N, C-alpha and C positions, 0 to 999 in steps of 0.2 A: 374529670373522669377519664381513665385510660381506655383506649379502644383496643380490643383484642385482635382485630383484623388488620392492624397497621403493618405496613411493609416498608422497608427501606426504599428511598427514592431511586437509588441505583438499580435495584431489582425491578422496580416498576418501569423504568426507562428501558432496561434490557428486554423485559417482557413485551413492551410496546414495539420496540424495533424488530423483534423476532416476529411478532404478530403481523406487522405491516411489511414484512420481507425487506427490511432496511438494514438488518444486521450484517449481512454479507457484503453489500456495497460499501458500508461504512468501514468494515475491516479491510476491504480491498484498497480503499483510499488511504487508510492508515499505513498499509504496506508500502504503497507508492511514496507517500510523504516521508517515510522513515528509511527508505532504501540506502541513502548515503550514510546516515547515522549508523545503521546496523552493519553494513558491509565495509564502510570506510571509503576514503577518497581514492584509493588505488583501484578497487573494483569499480567504483563509480566512473573512473576515467576510461574504463574499458566498455562501459555500457551506455546506451542512449535509447531513446524512443521506448520508454517503459510504458506499458499499458496492460490492462487485464481484459481478456476476452474469454467468455464462457468459463469463468472461474479459473483461468490459467494465466499466469504471468508470462507475458511475451516481452522480449527485449531484443535490441540490435547490438551486436558486437562487431565493430568494423575490423576487417582483417589487418594484421600487423603490417605496418609500413604503407598503408593505403589511406588516401585522403578520406577522412570521416565526414566531409561535408561541412565541417565547422571551421575550416581554414587551418586545421592541424592534422598531423598524421598520427595514426594509431601507433602505440608503442611496439 
């Protein structure tokens, strides 16, 4: 017998994440994890210390020609 109130599992998971206020932190982590893939290695080489604070992406960009603390100098 087929149930009329059946919902796709993806929709149920999304509803649960939203209900438990976990949707936003999960999306924030996805952004941080995909930073290099989305923007590429060139932009990644100019940025460091990525983090999200109060729903805003913060990052550090060392000035050009200044030691970035990693033993290399910024482009």
